[in-house]
Backbone as a chain_set.jsonl record, in Angstrom:
{"seq": "XXXXXXXXXXXXXXXXXXXXXXXXXXXXXXXXXXXXXXXXXXXXXXXXXXXXXXXXXXXXXXXXXXXXXXXXXXXXXXXXXXXXXXXXXXXXXXXXXXXXXXXXXXXXXXXXXXXXXXXXXXXXXXXXXXXXXXXXXXXXXXXXXXXXXXXXXXXXXXXXXXXXXXXXXXXXXXXXXX", "coords": {"N": [[195.974, 141.195, 91.832], [194.379, 140.608, 88.863], [191.298, 139.299, 87.333], [191.939, 138.628, 84.681], [194.77, 137.931, 84.859], [195.04, 135.664, 86.427], [196.194, 132.277, 87.125], [195.107, 129.585, 84.824], [193.555, 126.983, 85.524], [194.096, 123.67, 84.187], [191.582, 121.699, 82.388], [192.036, 119.084, 82.849], [193.411, 118.564, 85.084], [194.07, 117.018, 88.119], [194.485, 117.24, 90.741], [193.649, 118.644, 94.323], [192.308, 121.661, 94.662], [191.784, 124.311, 96.939], [189.69, 127.137, 97.513], [189.618, 129.951, 99.201], [187.448, 132.363, 100.657], [186.971, 135.629, 101.293], [184.552, 137.559, 102.036], [182.932, 140.637, 100.888], [181.408, 143.722, 100.491], [182.591, 145.528, 99.022], [185.346, 144.812, 99.011], [186.557, 141.544, 97.71], [188.307, 139.15, 99.132], [190.471, 136.706, 98.021], [191.869, 133.452, 98.153], [193.498, 130.664, 96.981], [194.731, 127.323, 97.276], [196.807, 124.71, 96.502], [196.413, 121.44, 97.269], [199.028, 119.399, 98.42], [201.274, 116.723, 98.905], [203.388, 117.225, 100.089], [202.62, 119.587, 101.681], [200.555, 122.363, 101.491], [200.503, 124.511, 98.524], [200.553, 127.888, 97.132], [198.311, 128.94, 94.853], [196.937, 131.105, 93.856], [196.328, 134.561, 94.914], [194.481, 137.351, 96.034], [192.592, 140.282, 95.581], [189.237, 141.166, 94.709], [187.689, 144.014, 93.456], [184.843, 145.947, 93.938], [183.505, 148.686, 92.111], [183.592, 151.532, 93.951], [182.002, 153.691, 94.048], [179.59, 152.839, 93.076], [176.012, 151.654, 93.587], [174.89, 149.611, 96.157], [173.368, 147.243, 94.939], [174.634, 147.211, 92.428], [177.219, 146.962, 92.774], [177.324, 144.184, 94.192], [176.418, 142.814, 91.751], [178.694, 143.191, 90.196], [180.565, 141.83, 91.526], [179.497, 139.111, 91.633], [180.074, 138.321, 88.966], [182.791, 138.662, 88.684], [183.668, 136.612, 90.765], [182.304, 134.426, 89.575], [183.943, 134.11, 87.324], [186.577, 133.965, 88.257], [186.345, 131.552, 90.077], [185.53, 129.827, 87.678], [188.166, 129.887, 86.431], [190.18, 129.006, 88.304], [189.086, 126.614, 89.058], [188.609, 125.165, 91.712], [188.026, 122.524, 94.057], [187.098, 122.421, 96.439], [185.315, 125.18, 98.253], [185.917, 127.693, 100.312], [183.921, 129.57, 102.536], [183.891, 132.421, 104.53], [182.172, 132.733, 107.439], [179.237, 134.673, 108.415], [179.725, 137.199, 111.034], [178.584, 138.98, 113.745], [179.134, 142.023, 114.749], [179.448, 145.266, 116.29], [177.922, 146.863, 114.531], [175.209, 146.56, 112.974], [174.275, 147.192, 110.377], [176.628, 146.775, 108.898], [176.906, 144.003, 109.333], [174.749, 142.986, 108.105], [175.224, 143.791, 105.341], [177.57, 142.166, 104.82], [176.507, 139.802, 104.971], [174.831, 139.963, 102.646], [176.935, 139.942, 100.841], [178.191, 137.558, 101.211], [176.171, 135.85, 100.438], [176.197, 136.234, 97.572], [178.68, 134.942, 97.218], [178.35, 132.459, 98.058], [176.339, 131.7, 96.276], [177.723, 131.93, 93.908], [179.44, 129.928, 94.284], [178.028, 127.568, 94.502], [176.636, 127.404, 91.935], [178.95, 126.654, 90.49], [179.489, 124.076, 91.553], [181.088, 123.217, 93.238], [182.326, 121.536, 96.505], [181.104, 123.121, 99.312], [182.102, 124.749, 102.094], [182.007, 126.438, 105.379], [183.496, 128.733, 107.542], [183.611, 130.223, 110.744], [185.445, 133.656, 111.573], [186.847, 133.22, 113.657], [187.642, 130.54, 114.078], [189.29, 129.904, 111.901], [191.602, 131.696, 112.397], [192.178, 130.382, 114.823], [192.988, 127.93, 113.697], [195.145, 128.512, 112.219], [196.775, 130.228, 113.523], [196.756, 129.674, 116.078], [195.092, 130.811, 118.258], [191.79, 132.128, 118.422], [191.588, 134.942, 118.615], [193.598, 136.397, 117.319], [195.317, 139.061, 115.647], [194.855, 140.509, 112.222], [197.337, 140.986, 110.92], [199.081, 139.235, 112.218], [197.944, 136.708, 111.478], [198.3, 137.135, 108.693], [201.252, 136.704, 108.616], [201.654, 134.036, 109.697], [200.031, 132.806, 107.616], [201.818, 133.265, 105.42], [204.076, 131.637, 106.49], [203.314, 129.319, 106.669], [202.728, 128.658, 103.834], [205.342, 128.839, 102.897], [206.146, 131.344, 101.938], [208.186, 134.26, 101.345], [207.207, 136.654, 101.814], [204.113, 137.982, 103.22], [201.072, 138.033, 101.147], [199.879, 141.054, 99.655], [197.314, 142.125, 100.446], [195.266, 141.945, 103.29], [192.715, 141.262, 103.316], [192.965, 139.101, 101.21], [195.092, 137.349, 102.603], [193.308, 136.614, 104.696], [191.444, 135.072, 103.486], [193.075, 133.051, 102.197], [193.878, 131.912, 104.804], [191.282, 130.842, 105.607], [191.203, 128.543, 103.501], [193.499, 127.093, 104.356], [192.82, 126.46, 106.688], [190.593, 124.612, 106.154], [192.335, 122.542, 104.991], [193.93, 121.845, 107.084], [192.086, 120.826, 108.823], [191.157, 118.48, 107.313], [193.535, 117.098, 107.223], [193.635, 116.27, 109.961], [191.637, 114.893, 109.993], [192.302, 112.863, 108.28], [192.02, 112.959, 105.726], [193.366, 113.849, 103.485], [194.759, 114.062, 100.164], [196.218, 111.049, 98.884]], "CA": [[195.733, 140.169, 90.649], [192.898, 140.71, 88.309], [190.993, 137.904, 86.814], [192.599, 138.313, 83.437], [196.257, 137.436, 85.047], [194.963, 134.579, 87.21], [196.3, 131.469, 86.371], [193.835, 129.111, 84.333], [193.904, 125.523, 85.977], [193.646, 123.005, 82.964], [190.399, 120.764, 82.816], [192.525, 117.729, 83.1], [194.089, 118.765, 86.503], [193.473, 116.105, 89.116], [194.899, 117.707, 92.324], [192.507, 119.22, 95.042], [192.584, 122.909, 94.892], [190.962, 124.835, 97.658], [189.689, 128.266, 97.319], [189.034, 130.507, 100.372], [186.707, 133.559, 99.931], [186.41, 136.56, 102.395], [183.362, 138.37, 101.36], [182.615, 141.969, 101.451], [180.468, 144.469, 99.198], [183.63, 146.54, 98.191], [186.316, 144.139, 98.452], [186.482, 140.346, 98.436], [189.515, 138.5, 99.204], [190.385, 135.261, 97.677], [193.21, 132.678, 98.213], [193.585, 129.382, 96.443], [196.002, 126.59, 97.461], [196.76, 123.298, 95.907], [196.955, 120.405, 98.26], [200.081, 118.483, 98.009], [201.888, 115.564, 99.751], [204.333, 118.009, 101.027], [202.09, 120.636, 102.0], [199.903, 123.211, 100.618], [201.003, 125.353, 97.591], [200.105, 128.944, 96.907], [198.053, 129.01, 93.492], [196.485, 132.57, 93.562], [195.567, 135.26, 96.102], [194.173, 138.935, 95.716], [191.206, 140.753, 96.016], [188.064, 141.639, 93.82], [187.184, 145.529, 94.047], [183.942, 146.774, 93.128], [183.628, 150.192, 92.044], [183.315, 152.052, 95.208], [180.848, 154.85, 93.78], [178.218, 152.247, 92.551], [175.05, 151.471, 94.753], [175.186, 148.315, 96.499], [173.232, 145.92, 94.262], [175.595, 147.152, 91.386], [178.775, 146.346, 93.307], [177.248, 142.708, 94.271], [176.359, 142.112, 90.57], [179.951, 143.08, 89.619], [181.309, 140.886, 92.422], [179.143, 138.115, 91.326], [180.41, 138.224, 87.702], [184.138, 138.301, 88.843], [183.565, 135.627, 91.428], [182.334, 133.449, 88.545], [185.247, 134.194, 86.335], [187.656, 133.44, 89.168], [185.951, 130.001, 89.939], [185.777, 128.975, 86.293], [189.52, 129.811, 86.014], [190.681, 128.104, 89.224], [188.575, 125.266, 89.233], [188.435, 124.803, 92.983], [187.093, 121.166, 94.274], [186.599, 123.205, 97.723], [185.291, 126.629, 98.321], [185.469, 127.696, 101.906], [183.579, 131.061, 102.534], [183.936, 133.098, 105.8], [180.975, 132.681, 108.05], [179.32, 135.835, 109.164], [179.814, 137.555, 112.508], [177.957, 140.199, 114.375], [180.011, 143.156, 115.47], [178.608, 146.321, 117.035], [177.315, 147.589, 113.453], [174.259, 145.803, 112.279], [174.287, 147.488, 108.972], [177.933, 146.155, 108.562], [176.698, 142.628, 109.385], [173.591, 142.622, 106.984], [176.176, 144.045, 103.961], [178.488, 141.194, 104.733], [175.492, 138.851, 104.781], [174.652, 140.16, 101.215], [178.27, 139.502, 100.109], [178.251, 136.047, 101.545], [175.064, 135.215, 99.547], [176.785, 136.202, 96.2], [179.791, 134.034, 97.13], [177.788, 131.137, 98.202], [175.504, 131.444, 95.157], [178.62, 131.431, 92.827], [180.267, 128.474, 94.61], [177.108, 126.538, 94.134], [176.549, 127.417, 90.532], [180.166, 125.93, 89.955], [179.329, 122.737, 91.756], [182.089, 122.791, 94.106], [182.119, 121.405, 97.935], [181.152, 124.299, 99.972], [182.459, 124.837, 103.378], [181.896, 127.711, 105.851], [184.023, 128.732, 108.899], [183.767, 131.576, 111.313], [186.693, 134.011, 111.354], [187.609, 132.848, 114.817], [188.037, 129.123, 113.756], [190.334, 130.277, 110.852], [192.466, 132.197, 113.239], [192.693, 129.492, 115.798], [193.706, 126.862, 113.039], [196.426, 128.921, 111.389], [197.58, 131.004, 114.492], [196.805, 129.043, 117.528], [194.096, 131.309, 119.006], [190.946, 132.792, 117.814], [191.656, 136.611, 118.739], [194.565, 136.873, 116.508], [194.879, 140.009, 114.508], [195.236, 140.193, 110.788], [198.661, 140.95, 110.615], [199.445, 137.768, 112.797], [197.226, 135.608, 110.557], [198.956, 137.144, 107.343], [202.573, 136.155, 108.726], [201.4, 132.871, 109.842], [199.646, 132.189, 106.195], [203.118, 133.064, 104.369], [204.825, 130.61, 106.854], [202.349, 128.021, 106.071], [202.983, 128.535, 102.404], [206.69, 129.176, 102.524], [206.325, 132.638, 101.178], [209.142, 135.326, 101.969], [206.243, 137.976, 102.459], [202.608, 137.678, 103.088], [200.426, 138.57, 100.129], [199.813, 142.48, 99.983], [195.976, 142.532, 100.82], [194.812, 141.286, 104.504], [191.718, 140.388, 102.733], [193.532, 137.722, 100.668], [195.263, 136.482, 103.666], [192.2, 136.063, 105.564], [190.984, 134.081, 102.48], [194.172, 131.864, 102.31], [193.597, 131.442, 106.105], [190.237, 129.713, 105.282], [191.65, 127.515, 102.685], [194.356, 126.383, 105.016], [192.004, 125.736, 107.666], [190.12, 123.421, 105.576], [193.408, 121.406, 104.757], [194.211, 121.557, 108.463], [190.887, 119.861, 109.543], [191.168, 117.507, 106.442], [194.562, 116.42, 107.541], [193.467, 115.717, 111.249], [190.677, 113.745, 109.8], [192.942, 111.912, 107.333], [191.113, 112.871, 104.114], [194.175, 114.549, 102.532], [195.319, 113.102, 98.871], [197.26, 110.037, 99.204]], "C": [[194.482, 140.458, 90.242], [192.778, 139.31, 87.622], [191.929, 137.6, 85.473], [194.165, 137.733, 83.672], [196.157, 136.307, 85.92], [195.304, 133.379, 86.163], [195.029, 130.444, 85.803], [194.341, 127.628, 84.615], [193.095, 124.787, 84.83], [192.558, 122.135, 83.455], [190.709, 119.497, 83.275], [193.084, 117.618, 84.603], [193.244, 117.661, 87.475], [193.688, 116.349, 90.539], [193.7, 118.361, 92.99], [192.962, 120.822, 95.107], [191.338, 123.529, 95.909], [190.776, 126.475, 97.657], [188.866, 129.034, 98.494], [188.5, 131.921, 99.805], [186.439, 134.386, 101.431], [185.653, 137.702, 101.928], [183.419, 139.911, 101.755], [181.902, 142.626, 100.142], [181.344, 145.27, 98.536], [184.755, 145.582, 97.825], [186.241, 142.72, 98.822], [187.756, 139.793, 98.321], [189.527, 137.076, 98.848], [191.94, 134.62, 97.818], [192.93, 131.147, 97.811], [194.988, 128.552, 96.791], [195.806, 125.32, 96.89], [197.264, 122.244, 97.017], [197.919, 119.35, 97.785], [200.625, 117.601, 98.956], [202.56, 116.365, 100.76], [203.972, 119.263, 101.732], [201.414, 121.45, 100.974], [200.826, 124.18, 99.82], [200.269, 126.537, 97.228], [199.861, 128.752, 95.364], [197.821, 130.631, 93.141], [196.106, 133.177, 94.904], [195.558, 136.686, 95.562], [192.956, 139.331, 96.176], [190.352, 141.244, 94.633], [187.757, 143.032, 94.159], [186.211, 145.871, 93.328], [183.943, 148.085, 92.993], [182.734, 150.835, 93.097], [181.937, 153.034, 95.098], [179.442, 154.047, 93.252], [177.468, 151.868, 93.776], [175.398, 149.832, 95.031], [174.835, 147.049, 95.685], [174.015, 146.026, 92.877], [176.981, 146.663, 91.865], [178.37, 144.9, 93.552], [177.068, 142.103, 92.894], [177.933, 142.1, 89.857], [180.858, 141.982, 90.348], [181.082, 139.604, 91.89], [179.821, 137.427, 89.914], [181.882, 137.778, 87.821], [184.256, 137.165, 89.746], [183.591, 134.367, 90.161], [183.368, 133.177, 87.507], [186.338, 133.358, 87.233], [187.518, 131.935, 89.62], [186.218, 129.328, 88.817], [187.281, 128.963, 86.135], [190.293, 128.852, 86.887], [190.371, 126.754, 89.514], [188.627, 124.575, 90.611], [187.646, 123.23, 93.227], [186.399, 121.821, 95.555], [186.357, 124.564, 97.624], [184.844, 126.853, 99.822], [184.95, 129.403, 101.922], [183.29, 131.401, 104.001], [182.441, 133.145, 106.34], [180.623, 134.09, 108.606], [179.234, 136.144, 110.708], [179.0, 138.882, 112.931], [178.712, 141.135, 115.061], [179.092, 144.116, 116.113], [177.642, 147.067, 115.813], [176.402, 146.657, 112.647], [174.121, 145.905, 110.844], [175.446, 146.749, 108.384], [177.505, 144.608, 108.23], [175.586, 142.283, 108.08], [174.538, 142.847, 105.442], [176.936, 142.63, 103.696], [177.576, 139.997, 104.454], [175.044, 138.724, 103.152], [175.802, 139.652, 100.458], [178.399, 138.063, 100.261], [177.264, 135.346, 100.593], [175.697, 135.264, 98.095], [177.916, 135.05, 96.118], [179.306, 132.833, 97.075], [176.939, 130.723, 96.892], [176.477, 131.158, 93.831], [179.372, 130.098, 93.06], [179.167, 127.337, 94.457], [176.804, 126.287, 92.943], [177.715, 126.453, 90.026], [179.992, 124.511, 90.309], [180.323, 122.153, 92.833], [181.691, 122.194, 95.571], [182.056, 122.611, 98.46], [181.082, 124.211, 101.497], [182.45, 126.133, 104.065], [182.574, 127.706, 107.274], [183.891, 130.267, 109.501], [185.269, 132.189, 111.303], [187.595, 133.464, 112.54], [188.295, 131.374, 114.693], [189.198, 129.118, 112.836], [191.432, 130.728, 111.588], [193.136, 131.264, 114.159], [193.58, 128.27, 114.902], [194.915, 127.441, 112.565], [197.296, 129.794, 112.486], [197.696, 130.371, 115.789], [195.716, 129.502, 118.469], [193.148, 132.135, 118.2], [190.766, 134.256, 117.683], [192.854, 136.906, 118.245], [194.298, 138.191, 115.772], [195.495, 139.853, 113.081], [196.422, 140.055, 110.482], [199.4, 139.598, 111.08], [198.988, 136.682, 111.961], [197.863, 135.821, 109.283], [200.551, 136.561, 107.495], [202.482, 134.805, 108.979], [201.148, 131.933, 108.493], [201.021, 132.217, 105.561], [204.126, 131.958, 105.16], [204.485, 129.416, 106.516], [202.757, 127.718, 104.635], [204.383, 128.524, 102.004], [206.989, 130.19, 101.671], [207.347, 133.469, 101.917], [208.139, 136.34, 102.556], [204.763, 137.347, 102.176], [202.105, 138.195, 101.661], [199.952, 140.042, 100.552], [198.567, 142.712, 100.571], [195.789, 141.529, 102.268], [193.481, 140.542, 103.953], [192.035, 138.941, 101.974], [194.119, 136.844, 101.643], [194.558, 135.696, 104.538], [191.459, 134.98, 104.535], [191.927, 132.736, 102.607], [193.993, 131.123, 103.762], [192.324, 130.26, 106.236], [190.679, 128.599, 104.592], [192.738, 126.494, 103.49], [193.654, 125.805, 105.987], [191.293, 124.471, 107.324], [191.085, 122.278, 105.323], [193.829, 121.076, 106.192], [193.328, 120.51, 108.879], [190.926, 118.653, 108.653], [192.152, 116.733, 107.013], [194.278, 115.784, 109.062], [192.335, 114.602, 110.867], [191.039, 112.618, 108.744], [192.299, 111.86, 106.048], [191.97, 113.712, 103.018], [194.365, 113.738, 101.29], [196.361, 112.238, 99.402], [198.536, 110.368, 98.861]], "O": [[193.542, 140.573, 91.03], [193.653, 138.475, 87.393], [192.521, 136.538, 85.281], [194.727, 137.138, 82.753], [197.25, 135.855, 86.26], [194.989, 133.305, 84.976], [193.956, 130.554, 86.397], [195.329, 127.143, 84.064], [191.933, 125.03, 84.505], [192.475, 121.806, 84.639], [189.939, 118.821, 83.957], [193.138, 116.527, 85.171], [192.019, 117.543, 87.511], [193.112, 115.708, 91.418], [192.742, 118.638, 92.27], [194.031, 121.092, 95.654], [190.151, 123.274, 95.704], [191.818, 127.112, 97.816], [187.677, 128.799, 98.715], [188.941, 132.496, 98.809], [185.873, 133.916, 102.419], [186.189, 138.709, 101.465], [183.902, 140.308, 102.815], [181.867, 142.117, 99.022], [180.977, 145.764, 97.47], [185.141, 145.453, 96.663], [185.937, 142.431, 99.979], [188.336, 140.016, 97.258], [188.692, 136.3, 99.312], [192.973, 135.256, 97.61], [192.076, 130.523, 98.44], [196.11, 129.026, 96.616], [194.67, 124.857, 96.792], [198.385, 122.281, 97.526], [197.649, 118.548, 96.89], [200.275, 117.909, 100.095], [202.401, 116.27, 101.977], [204.82, 119.945, 102.309], [201.626, 121.297, 99.771], [201.83, 124.634, 100.369], [199.108, 126.249, 96.938], [200.792, 128.479, 94.606], [198.458, 131.242, 92.283], [195.663, 132.518, 95.844], [196.417, 137.142, 94.807], [192.345, 138.764, 97.082], [190.939, 141.653, 93.631], [187.538, 143.201, 95.358], [186.405, 146.134, 92.141], [184.47, 148.708, 93.915], [181.508, 150.745, 93.162], [181.035, 153.071, 95.935], [178.383, 154.646, 93.069], [178.038, 151.747, 94.861], [176.007, 149.061, 94.288], [175.557, 146.054, 95.615], [174.067, 145.01, 92.185], [177.705, 145.963, 91.156], [179.207, 144.16, 93.036], [177.489, 140.958, 92.733], [178.312, 141.191, 89.119], [181.75, 141.368, 89.763], [182.04, 138.878, 91.627], [180.042, 136.221, 89.811], [182.281, 136.765, 87.245], [185.256, 136.532, 89.407], [184.532, 133.625, 89.878], [183.537, 132.089, 86.956], [186.827, 132.279, 86.897], [188.48, 131.172, 89.54], [186.99, 128.37, 88.797], [187.716, 127.917, 85.653], [190.99, 127.977, 86.372], [191.1, 125.92, 90.051], [188.691, 123.346, 90.597], [186.701, 122.919, 92.501], [185.176, 121.734, 95.667], [187.131, 125.224, 96.93], [183.847, 126.418, 100.398], [185.587, 130.296, 101.363], [182.5, 130.706, 104.641], [181.568, 133.613, 105.608], [181.496, 134.718, 109.205], [178.704, 135.36, 111.495], [178.949, 139.793, 112.105], [178.897, 140.832, 116.239], [177.975, 143.73, 116.46], [176.701, 147.782, 116.156], [176.868, 146.028, 111.698], [173.889, 144.927, 110.134], [175.236, 146.093, 107.364], [177.699, 144.072, 107.139], [175.744, 141.375, 107.265], [174.442, 142.012, 104.543], [176.929, 142.061, 102.604], [177.992, 139.183, 103.631], [174.936, 137.659, 102.544], [175.611, 138.953, 99.462], [178.754, 137.414, 99.277], [177.596, 134.309, 100.021], [175.664, 134.208, 97.463], [178.046, 134.342, 95.119], [179.677, 132.061, 96.191], [176.878, 129.551, 96.519], [176.168, 130.392, 92.918], [179.811, 129.362, 92.176], [179.559, 126.183, 94.286], [176.648, 125.11, 92.615], [177.457, 125.553, 89.227], [180.31, 123.681, 89.458], [180.38, 120.985, 93.215], [180.512, 122.434, 95.833], [182.978, 123.358, 98.131], [180.138, 123.676, 102.079], [182.892, 127.063, 103.391], [182.293, 126.832, 108.095], [184.044, 131.286, 108.827], [186.226, 131.448, 111.076], [188.809, 133.29, 112.441], [189.396, 131.14, 115.193], [190.083, 128.287, 113.038], [192.426, 130.028, 111.397], [194.355, 131.248, 114.332], [194.626, 127.777, 115.325], [195.852, 126.644, 112.53], [198.485, 130.004, 112.247], [198.676, 130.545, 116.513], [195.374, 128.766, 119.394], [193.624, 132.841, 117.311], [190.004, 134.781, 116.872], [193.34, 137.884, 118.813], [193.177, 138.423, 115.32], [196.488, 139.164, 112.85], [196.758, 139.091, 109.795], [200.198, 139.003, 110.356], [199.744, 135.728, 111.779], [198.06, 134.8, 108.624], [201.046, 135.992, 106.522], [203.378, 134.188, 108.402], [201.674, 130.853, 108.227], [201.419, 131.131, 105.138], [204.971, 131.407, 104.454], [205.257, 128.547, 106.11], [203.097, 126.58, 104.312], [204.664, 128.223, 100.844], [207.856, 130.118, 100.8], [207.357, 133.366, 103.144], [208.282, 136.792, 103.692], [204.374, 136.563, 101.31], [202.942, 138.851, 101.042], [199.653, 140.232, 101.731], [198.619, 143.646, 101.371], [196.209, 140.373, 102.217], [193.276, 139.348, 104.17], [191.415, 137.896, 102.171], [193.781, 135.66, 101.647], [194.843, 134.605, 105.032], [190.9, 134.018, 105.061], [191.556, 131.64, 103.027], [193.971, 129.895, 103.843], [192.384, 129.158, 106.78], [190.506, 127.536, 105.188], [192.783, 125.287, 103.256], [193.836, 124.604, 106.191], [191.342, 123.453, 108.014], [190.681, 121.12, 105.433], [194.081, 119.891, 106.411], [193.746, 119.415, 109.253], [190.7, 117.618, 109.281], [191.789, 115.614, 107.376], [194.798, 114.686, 109.263], [192.252, 113.537, 111.48], [190.296, 111.693, 108.415], [192.086, 110.829, 105.411], [191.505, 114.156, 101.969], [194.074, 112.551, 101.442], [197.224, 112.592, 100.206], [199.459, 109.587, 99.091]]}, "num_chains": 1, "name": "protein.A"}
């Protein structure tokens, strides 16, 4: 889904929208859900793809602009960004950190509540254990949202898992909408 085909949430919408963001310097996954009494409902999911041939600063600039448009259209009250984790490649971890900074700055400029979870926390919340693979996460996200099939991108399903984690934790604390 491109930003131009995203739904635009009306300014007077009073429901809680939670937007999950799975940051990267080439691909950013996003997934937005609406918090309803009868369970979360998918609002939008997809990826933002930066031009692969561009240098990292230009890709980050592109992603920053696209994230700002995405956030302005979806009007989330909560934005959940995946926390960085350090794998074997330190350069990859640094790049993820740069992308996280872009996502956090876009969220802060919009004024939404910002929450961060490590990938293992989202996996544990959605699947039941923190070592689940991406395909298992995708299947459980589809089940939680009553979708026939998961969204096409594993980056989008990872982002949806972050949004669902926020709602799962809110439910356990009794902070869901009345």
